[in-house]
N, C-alpha and C positions, 0 to 999 in steps of 0.2 A: 192650421195651417203658418208656419214661425214667421213672425215678425220680417226675415230678411226676406222671405216672399211677396210679403203683400205693398201692395204700393201705398206708398207715405205721403201723404196732404199734412201742407202745412197750410193754418187756418190764421190770418193774421186780422186780426181784425176789433174795433175801441169801442165796439158795442157787444159786452158779456154776454149781455142775453141772447144774443143775433147770435154770437161764435157759439156759445154750448149748444144754443136750437141746431147750430151746422154741425158739428160733432159728431148731436145724437146719432140726428141723418146721415151720417157718414156711417157709424156705429153701427144703428140697424140696419142700412141699406146694401153692407157693399162690405171687402172681409182686409178693411182697411187700416195702414198703420195715419194716425192723427199725433200731430202736436199741437196746440192753440198757441200765440201771442197775442199781448193783444199791442205791441206794439211795432214799428219798422226796425226799430232798433236791435229788439228780444228777437228775429224772426233773423236779422242779417247776424247774431252773435250763434247764430248756431246751424248755418248755413250748411255747415262740417257735417253735421248729419242726416245732409246727402239727400232733399225732400226729393218727390220725382217733379212733384207739382206744388207750387202755391196757388193760394187762393188768397187775395189781396185786398183790402179794404182801400178804396180812392180817397176818404181824406184821411183819416188815422191820427188825429186830434185832439180828441174829446177823454182822454187820460194828461194829458199835456198837452197842452197848446203852441211849444217848441220845438213837438217831436217832428223825427220825417211826417213828411205825406206817402199817399202813395206813390206817386210820381215818382218823389225822391229814392222813396223804397226799389221801389222797380225798378231805376237806375241802376240802382246800387248791387242788386241781384243779379241784375247783368253783362254789371262790369267783373261781376267772381265766379258767372256761370251762365255765357250766352244760353245755355241751350238747356239753362231750366223753365221749366211753359209757366206762365205766371198767367191766371185768369186775373180779370178788379174783376170790385165792385162796384156799386153806388146806389146812394138812392137815385141818385140822378139821371134820369131820363132823357140825357138831351144828347143829341147826337158827337156835338163838338168835343165832349168829354170822352166821347167814347171813339172819337177820329185821336184824341192826345195819347189817349193812352197807346190804343195800334203804335201810334208814330215813334213811341216810346217802347215799343216791341212787347205788348204785352200777347197771350196769344190770343185771346177775346176779350169782351167787355161784358158783363152781365147787371139789369139792374135788380138792385136788391126787390121779390116781389113773394107772394104764390107759389110761381115757378122756377124759383132758382134753383132751388137745388136740383130740381127734372133737367133744369136746361145744366148745369154743369156736370153732373152724370154721367150727359152726351156728351160733354165736351173731354170731357177723362176718355171714356169708353175711344169714341175720335181719336186725343194722340197716339193713347195705350194703341192704336191698329196702327196707325201710320207708327211709329215705333217699330212695332212688328215688322212692317214691311219695308221698313230702310234695315233694317240688320238683317231679315231675308236679302235687299238687292246688296244689299255690302257682304254678305258672306258669300253671293252666284256674282260678284265682279272679283272679290279675289283668286276665284277660283276661274279665270278668264283668263 
């Protein structure tokens, strides 16, 4: 399959080991085009690559304490393109963190755990089923 037909995923996390593990999981279990970034700033610099989904760490301060955190990055992404689905990832298993992410227009929130990758797969599948239905509905509405 050519790259233009693959789902393009941006993985943004300051934990290099977790970032690499996540990239390997996606490449082994699906036909995805993956771009990885250790900071929100680098993600923002490359939004012109038109990701289909962004998976974004909540903290993002492991490399540079002055770097944008995940919420700031999420806000900037939504300013540039509010239609890009952004799934937030965090070590924090706190409802207020998840609610805060959703208030900032995250598509979903996942706690980093042994089941995180399976949950991400399900969310991405759901996103693209919804997009397909939405596209079909728009096509139908245009012909009415």
